[in-house]
Each structure stands twice: as structure tokens, then as C-alpha cells.
N, C-alpha and C positions, 0 to 999 in steps of 0.2 A: 572604596578602600576604607577599612575601619582601623582605628587606632586603639590598641589595648591599654590598659592602665599603666604598665611598665613602660611602654613606649611614649605615653603622654608625659609621664614623670621625667623620663629621660630628656624628651625634647623641651620640656619647660625649664629645665636646669640649663640646657644649652643655650636657650633663647637669650639668657641674661649674661652670656659669656662664660658659663661654666664656673670654673675655679678662678678667683681672683687672687693674686699674690699681694700681701700687704705686710709690713712689718708688725711686730707686736706693739700693742697700743697701750700707752701709760704703763700699768702694772701688768703688762702681757694679758690684759682683759679681752682683747681681740686677737684671735689666732694663737700663735705661740705653741709650744710643746705642752699639750694638755696633760695635766696629771689625771690619773684614774679617778680621783676624788673631786675633780673640778666639776662644776655644774655647767654643762654645754647648752648654751642658749642660742636661739634663733630670733632675729628681728624681723617683724613684718610691718613695713612702712618705713621708708628711708628719707623722709622729709625732715624738716626742722625739729619736730618733736622727737623723731626717732634718733637723730644724730645726738640730741641732748641726753636722751636715755642711754644710748650707747656710751657716751662719756662717763655717765653715772655709774653705769654697770661696771666699767673698767676699773673703778676705785673700789669694788666690792670684791674682797678676798675669795679666792676659790671659785671664780666664775670665769668663763671663756666664751665670747661671741664667735660661734663657728659657722653661721650662716646668715645670710640677709635676703631680703625679698622686697622688690617693688615692681609695680606695672609700668613705671617710667624708667626705661634704661638709663637715660641721662642722670636722673636722680640717684639710682643705684650706683653708678659709676662715681658721681660726685660724693656720695656717702663714703665710699672706699678711699677716694682721694683725700678727703678731709681727714680720715683716720691715719692715712700714711703721712700727711703733712704734720699732724700733731706728734706723731711718733718721731719723726725725724727732728722736729724742733727740740724734742726731749733727749735726742741722741740715743735712743733705745732701740733694741730689738732686731731680730733677723726676719727675713721674708718667710711668711708662713701662709698656708692657704685658708681662705674663707670662701665657702660655697656661696654662689649667688643665684638667685632664682627670680624668674618672671611671674611665677604662679605660687601662691601660698600653699596649695595642696601639695606640690612637689617639696617645698621646704619641710612640710610636716613629715615626710618620708625620709629626712636626712638621717643617716645612721648615726647612732649614738646620741641623738637629742634628747635633753632632759626637759627644757622648758622653752616657752616663746614669750617675747614681748609684742604686744599688738599696739601699733601706733598708727592705725589707719583712721580715716574719718569715721564718724559715729555709726553710720548706716551699714558698715561692714563688721563692726564688733562681734555681733552674735554669731554669724555665720562661721567666722574664723575661729572664734574661742570654743564654740561647741565642737567643731571639727577637731581641734588641737586637744581638747579634753578627752574626746572619745579615741584619740590615738594614745592617750595615756600620758600626756604632757601637762606639766604645771603651767600656769598662764598669769602674766602681769599684763592687765588690760588698762589702756588709757580711759580716763573719765570722759563723759559719762558712761557708765557701763554699757548701756543699751540705748537704741533708737526708739524702742517702744516697750510698753509694759510687759507684754507677753514674751518678747525677746529676752528681756531681763530675767523673767521667771525660767526660761529655758536654760539660761546660762547658770543659774543656781542649781537647777536640777541636774545638769551635765557635771557640775563640779561634784555634787553629792554622790551621784551614781558611779563616778570614777574614782572617788577618794582622793582627789587632786587639790592642790592649793590654787586659788585664784585670788590675786590681790588687785583690788581696784586702784587705778592710779590717782585717787584723791589725795595727793600728797600733803595737803595741809594737816592732816592727821599726824604727820611727822614733823611738823614745825613747832617750835618752841612756844610762840606766842598764842598759837591756837590751843596747844595742849594746856597752857596756863588758864586760858579763858575758860575751858571746859571744867578744869579743876576747881576754879573759883566758883563757877555756877553750881556744880554738883555738890560742893561743900556748903552751899547755902549763904555764901558771903554777900550775895545781892538780895537776899531775902527771897520771897516768893517771886519767881519769874513767870509772868503771865502775858507779857507783850514782847514781841521781837520784830524788828525791821530788818529786811535783807535788801541791800542795795546792789543789784545786778542790772544789766541792760534788758532789752526787750525781747519778746518772743519772735520766732522766725517768720520769715515772708516766704511765699511761693517763689520758685526759681522764675526770673524774668529777664535773663540775659540771652543775647543773640550769640548763635554758634561761631566758633573761630576754627581755623584750620587746626587739625590734630598734629601735635609735635611728632617727629619721627619715632616710630617704635612703640609708642604708648598703647597699651591694650586698654582702650577706653571701655569696652563691654565689661572687663573684669573690675575696672575702677567703679562703674556703676553698680555691678553686683546685683543685690536683691531688690534694690529700689527702682522707681520708674525711670524710664530712659530720658536723658536730657543731654543736649549737645555739649560738646566740650567748650570750656571757656577758662582763660588763665586764672580768673578768680577762684575757680574750683580746684585746679591743680596748677599752682603757680611755677613759673619757669625758675630755673636755678638761681638766677641773680635777683629774684624778687626781693624787696625789702619789706614784705607784708606776710602775715601768716595767711594760710589758705582761708578764703571766705566761704567755703562750702557750709561752714557752721551757721551762716545767716540764713540759709535756705532749708525750708521744712522737708525737702526730699532727702537731705543728707545729715541735717543737724537739728537743733532745736533753738536756734538763735542764742542770745547771751543768757537766756533763762536756763538752758542746759549747760552751756559752755562755761560760764562762770557760776551758775546756779549749783552745778554738780560740786562746786568747792563750798560755796557759802551756805546753801541749804543743808549740805552735809554736816557742817559744824553745828547747825541748829539740830539736827536729828541726833547728833553725838551728844551734845550738851543736855538735851532733854531725855537721854537714854531711851531713845525711840528707834534704835538701829534695826528692830525687827518688826516694825510697824510703820505708821505714818498717819498724816492728818485725816480727818473724817469728812471734812466739807471744804469746798473751794468756792470763793465768791468772787467772780470778776467785776469790775466796775461797770455801771450801766452807761457806757458811752460807746461811740463807734471807734473800732481799731484801737483800743487802749494799748499803751506801751508799758504800763505799770499800774499799780493800785489794787491788784488782787489781794485778797485776804483769805487765809486758810485757818482752820480751827483743828486742834487735837481734841480727843475725847475728854481729856482733863479741862478742856476750856482754853488752854493756851493759845493765844492769837498770834499769827505770823503774817506780816504784810510785806509784799514785794513793793518796795518804794525807796527812792532816792532820798537819803537823809543828809546829804551834803559830803558824803565820802564815797567814792566809787568802789565796788567790789568789796563790801564790807558787811559786817553784821553788828546790829545794836541789840543787846539784851537788856531789857528794862524790868528791874526787880522792885520790890516794896522798899529796899534799903538803898537803892542807887542803881545806876546803869553801867554798862561796860560795852565799849566799842572795840572791835578787833578786825584787822585787816593784815595783808602781808607787810611784814616789817613795822606794824603799829598795833599798840594795845593801850587803852586808857580807860580810866574808870572815875567816876564822880565819888566813889567812896574814898576818903582820905586814907592814904598809906596802904591801901590794899595791894598795890603793885610795886611797892618798894623793892629795890635790889635785894636787900637782905631777906625780906619776906619771901620773894620768889626763890632765891637760892635755896633756902632751907626747906621748902615744901618738896615732898616726894612727887615726881611727875606723874601724870595720868598713865603715861606709857613711856617705855625706855626711848630716849631721844636718839634714834638712829635714822639713817636715810630710808625712804620708802622701799627702795630696791633692796637694801641690806636687810630690812625686815622680811621682805618676800623670800630672799634667799635662805634666811635662818629658818623661816617656817617650812620651807621645802626640806631642809635637812632635818628638822626636829619633829615635824608633823604638827607644830603649834598652829593656832588660828592666826592669820595676819591681822594687822590693825585695821584694814578695810577689806573684808572679805566679800565673796560674791553677794550674799544676802544683804549686807550693809550697802554695798554699791547700787544693787538693784533698788532697794528702798528709797535712796536718795534720787536716783535717776527717775523713779516713779513719781516722786513729789514734783520734779521739774516737768516731766511729760504731762501729768495732770493739770498742772498749772498752765501749760501751753494749750491743752484741749479746752479748758474753760475759757481761756482767752478767745480761742477760736470759734467756739460755739456761742459765747457771750450769754451764758446762763450759769447758774450755780450747779456744782456737782456734789452728790452725796456719795462718798466713797467708803467701801467696806474694805479696809486693809487686810482682813483675814481671807475673805474670798477673792480679793482684787478685782472687783466688779464695781460699776457705778449703779447705784440704785435707780431703778425705773427710767433709764435712759439708753435705749438700745443704739442709737447713733453714738453717743460717747463710748459705749462698750465696743462698737466696731473699730473705734480709732485707737484701741489699746493694742491692736495687732496689725496684720498685714493690710487690713482695710485702710489703715491710716495712709499708706503710701498710695494704694489704689485710688483714694479719693483725690489725690493730687494729679492723677493723670489727665 
């Protein structure tokens, strides 16, 4: 018996309980009587990050979450229950339908859909985003944009050929202290910046966990998706009551360790501050030791040196200029230049970019056709910096990178790791 496409889509929708009724959420951002001008959004990935993004979306005027998808039915149910509880605590809303799906391909067929938020593990980003863009949908994709360099380039190309907006979820670009740091550096207040330290955690490790019984209803094959097959373990797909984030990000099959997980934020600020959003470093030098966790140094064509190293503050960046230095992290910014970051000084400077939420910026760009603060090319270039860092650590040798051709000079093995062979090599 064969299953045609329409039957598959119908079965996929039913598999996750079809339509789930929940009250309107916050400002009617989930469900509700949708205005013809509202942006209809689908969410793919209903874990911790997905729930947080749904909360943020609900605060963006003129949007409506109309569909949700997850391969874990209990997580999908939990997501909808959380939305209901929040609405009830606010005393708002009437019951309205939100479609629920077990397969992202079915969600992409949802009638009237305008955009999707992709909050899956990294290894799924490219497959889902390219499919969504080719369906004519706008995309907000969690960082890092892609799991491999070639996947990232495919996402950029899909965005361009379809004329759609893709916002990379590197939300630090929409945070005040990071915007001020970039403004200070680009205005020359540190003098010439030629050395930068990036303090994030280590590269990934190969998956080494023993398999556990699969929770009821979980479509593990779909969760694995394009990467090499590995057994289920709750570290990869945590139970509902887990007090930790999914640790899939630590394993090379699914993520890039902290080099990509936090590096997608911190190296992104380096790229932005140096005005390198359409390019990247030209050389990567890992330390000459066994299994290094940090110490790689990269160089840009202008000689700027960036080192992956802990300087006493986790998940932070230190810019070192000829006139002083500046440290920036979430909720923190400080400089050795006296008075540079005084309240009055910061208050009267025009911001690098309007200070709005990352999702608000995405929605505004969908409506106006403007370029978002972290578009596909920008997200791809930052993800490439992280991925090349990991490849250099893995191979234990320098990489000479051409950011124009996106190839490693004279290193066939390194070039194979830019695409599908990266995952194949882990099998």
C-alpha cells in the first residue's frame, strides 16, 4: 500500500492530536480571532527554547501562532498546556484552535501560514528552513544558523531565490549592551582594535552515551533527521520535568559544543563589531596539544587576531584597542577608558540599531521588506567561524580559509568536513 502526499500530510496532522483548543495567549498572540493583517506563524520545536520564543512572539503586535510541531507528543501537549496556564493566570481569552503536527512537512502545508520559527536542534535547521523558504514562508531560525558550512550556504541561497526574510536568532544583536559595545568600537573610541578574546566553552565530543528506552510516541527517526543514527538518550531529548537544557549541543552529531552554542552569540558580536558580516577570518591556528579545549587563534585579512580563550568571565568578549579595552557579556559592559560608558554618554548616543526585540525586528522586516538585523548571510558567516574553529580543533592543524570561495586551501579532508562528510565521518 502506498501513501500519497495528501494522505501523509493528513495523517501527520492527526498523529499529534489534530487541533488542540487553547485560550488566546497574552495579547492573543496564540490562537484567537485572527485579523486578516496578522502574521500567521508556525512553531517547529516545542521544547524550552520554543516555549520561550512563543512567549516573546505573543508580545509582538499583529502576530498569531496558529500551528505547532514536535516529534515528542508529550512535549507538544506540554507546550499547549503551558500556553493555556499562562492565559488563565492572566484571565484572558476564549478557546481557539491551534493546529498541532507531528511532522514539520505537514505544518508547512498549513493553510494561510506566513512564517515559521525553527527551534529544533542544530542538525535539523537547514533541512527545515530550506523546505520552509521553498514553500514561500519567512523564517526565524535559532542560532547557530547551520550545522555545517555547506548547509549554511544552502540556506542563504534559498532565502535569496525565494525573496523571503530569514532572521538568525543571534538575539544579542538586539540587546542594548552589545549594541553599545559595537557602537563604541566602530566609532574608534578604543583606538585601533587588533586583538580580541572570546570566552566560550569547548568544542564538541562524539556521542558516547548508551541507549535508553524510547518514550511513548516519540518519532526518533524524525528527530535524528539528516545526521547519523544514534540511540535515544534523555540528554538528547530531555523529559518534560528535566531541569536542564538538551545536551545534544555537546555532541558533534547534533551540535558544535559550546564553540557553536555560545560562540554563535559571541563570535557574532566580533563579526559585527569588525564589520565582517559578509566575510570571515582567513586563518585558524589550533594549539599544539592533544584534545585542546581552548586556545585557538584566528586572523582576519587585516591582521586582527581573535583568540578563543577564557579571560575570567564566561560567555563574553574582550576587545583590546590601542586606547583601552572593553569587556561585554549579557547584562555587563565595562571599559578601561575613563568615562566611555557613563550613563549620560550612552544615553545621548544614537544606537547602532533600533532597540527592539529580535522577533519584533523579524516581523517588521517581513512587513516592510527591510533587511533584518541578523539575516541569513550574517548568520551563516558567524556559524562558519564556529564550525571552522571546531574543524581546526578536530584535525589539529592550521586551516587557511578563503571566505570568498568558502574552501580550505590545500586540505581535502578539511573541505570534506564542510558538508555531509562531516556527519559521515562520525558514523
